[in-house]
N, C-alpha and C positions, 0 to 999 in steps of 0.2 A: 309353576306349571302344574304341580299337584298330582302326578301320576303314581300309582302303586300297583305293582304286579309282581308275581312270584318268579323265582329264578327258573322254575320249570317252564312257566309261560314265556319267559324271555327267550329261553333256548328254542322253544317251539316256533316263536315268531321270527327270530333272527337266524334260524338254521338256514344255511346256504346263501345268506344275504351278504353282498360285498359292500364295503364302505371305502370311501376315498379319504385318506388322511394326508395332511400337509405338515412337514416338519417346521416348527416355529423358528428354527435357527437358520436352516439352509433352504427352506421352501421346497424341498424335494417331496414329491407326492407318491403315495403308496396305496395299494389296494389290499385290504385285509378282510377276513371274515368278521362280521359284526358280532357274532356270538362269542368271539374270543375276548371281547371287552368286559363281558359279564354285566349284570344288571346295575352295578355301581361304578363301572368304569375301571380303568387300571393304568399303570405307568407304561409308557410306550418308548422304545428306543429306536432312533433313526438308524437305518442300515447304511447310511452314507456318511454322516458326520458324527454319529454316536451320541447325539443330543437326546436327553431323556425328558419327557414331559408327561403330564397326566391327561389322558383322553377320557371324556365322559361317555357313557353309553348313549346310543341314539334314543331320542324320544319316541314313544309309541306311535305318535302321529307320523313319524318319518319312516316307519317300518311297515311294510305290507308283505304278506306271504306270497303274493303274486308277482312281486318285483323280480325282474329277470336277474340272473347271476351275471355280474359283469366281470369278465376275465380280462382285466386291463393291466397286466403287469408284464412288461412296462406299459405305461399309458400311451395311447395313441394321441397325438396332438389334436386331431379332429374331434375325438371323443372327449378329450380333456375339457374342451370349452363348453361341452353340454352337460357335464357332471358337476353338481354342486359340491363344494368343499365343506366338510363338516366343521373342522376346527379353524377358527379365524385368527389365532395368534400370528399366522404367517403374514396377515395384513398389517399387523403391528410392526413386523420387521421392515416392511416397505416404508411405513411411516417414519421409522427410526432412520432409515437410509436418507429419506428426503430431509429430515431434520438435521442430520449430520452435514448434508450438502449445503443447506441454508446457513448453518453455523460457519462453515468454511468460507462461504461467500461474504458473510458479514465480517469475518476476521480479516479477509483480504482487503475489503473496502476500508476498514478502520486502519489497517497498516499503511495503505496508500495515503490516507488522509494525514496520518501522523508524519510520514516521510515528507509530504508536501509542505506541512507547517514547518518542519525542521529545515527544509531547503529554502523556501521563500521568506521565512522569517528568521534566517540564520543571523543576520546582523543585529536586530534588536534583542534576540535571544542571547547572543554572545556578549552584548554590552550589559544586559540586565543580570545575566548569570555568568560571570567571568570563568567559572569552572567548565562551562560548556565549550569555551575556546579550545581547551585541550582535547575535547572529544572531536571537534571539527578538524583540528590539526592532525589527529590520529588517522583520519580517513582522507587526509590531503585535500581538505576543503577550506578555502579562505573565507571565513565567516565575516571578518571585519575588512572592509576595503583598504587597499594600499593607499598611501598618501597621494592625493590628487586624483584618485580613481573616480570617474564620473564627472570630473570638472574639465572644461574646455577653455583654452586660453586663445584669445584673439588680440592682436596688437599691430600697431603701425609705428615705424621708426623714422626719424628725420635727423640728418647730420648737418649741422650749421657750418658756416664758413670758418668759424673759430674752433672747429673740431669738437663741438659739444654735441653729444648724442641725446636726443629727446625721444622717449618711448611713451606711447599712450595706448591703453588697451582695456580689456575687460575679461573677467572670469565668469563663466556661465556653468550652472549646475545642470547637466543634461541627464542626471539619474532620476530615479523615482524616490530617493530618500534624502535625508539631510546629510550634507557632506562638510567636513571640517576643511577649512582653507589653510594649507600650509604656507610657509614663506616661499617667495619666488626667488629664483637664481637666474641672473642674466649673464650670458657668456658671449663675448665678441671674439670671433675667430678670423684667421687670415684665409687666403685662398687655398691653403693646404689643410684647412680645417684644424689648425693648431690654435689653442686659446691664447689670446693676447691681452684680454682684460675680462674680469668678471666681478660681480657684486650681488648681494642679496638684499631683499627688502620685504616688508609685510604690507598687506592691504588693511583697510580700516574695519573689516568684519572678520569674525572668526568662523562662522558657520553660514552655509547657504542652503536654503530649502529647495525642493524640486522646482526647476525652471527659473530660479532667481539668479541675478547677476550682480557683480560689483565692479566698478571701474577702478583703474589704477594708472598712475603716471610715475615715471622715474627718469633720471637722466644721469649722464656722466660726461666729464670733460676730458680733454687731452687724448682723444681717440686718434691713434696714428693712421696714416694713410693706407697701411696694409690691411685695414679692417675690410672683411668681405662678407661676413654673415653674422647674424644675431640669433641666439637661441634662448628661449625663456622656458624654464621648467620648475616643477615643484621640488622643494627639499623635503627630506625625511624629518618630521618633528622630533624623532628620537635623537637625531644628531644635533639638535639645537638646544638640548637641555644641559 
């Protein structure tokens, strides 16, 4: 800017002139006498939050002897909009607030994305990293499906005259992931739902992909006349070891 003038000249020009200052920390505005800043500026302390900052003296181009004295303590909202603010650090405070808000939004979005991956990808994560199984168990989440989960069994049964029971059916993977096919357990019950005969068998494939199916057949002889219902279910692989 390149201005040079004496302290005496500064006092003559700034005598009676009011300035509007804004606290860089809390943005509170104050009206002060311009000549109190001196020609080189000085440290100023906020009367509201006690923040201290250095305020430079007004440039000669901003100071006119004919400027009216503004008695605006406290500032009137209508007048405040028409008075230019000398120190701009308060604007930086607003930028910091916006940056902090943006940072929080980004953090929330990232957190939601991580939680979504941990939820929807829990099965492959738990199978790839077995230690994660304990983490899911700690929050009561079944990361790895239970035996037969996502598999549907359809079958038809026929009882011959010689009391031989023939069962024909299929297993369908109705889930969106690969499912292990456990052994099947057949139970024949009477009209009181009491078991009278049961047996287990395996199908010819170990795993089924999404939408895949595998047929099966099984039979048993010497089925008594009291047989009333047939139930086919999956066994727990852990119990077969």
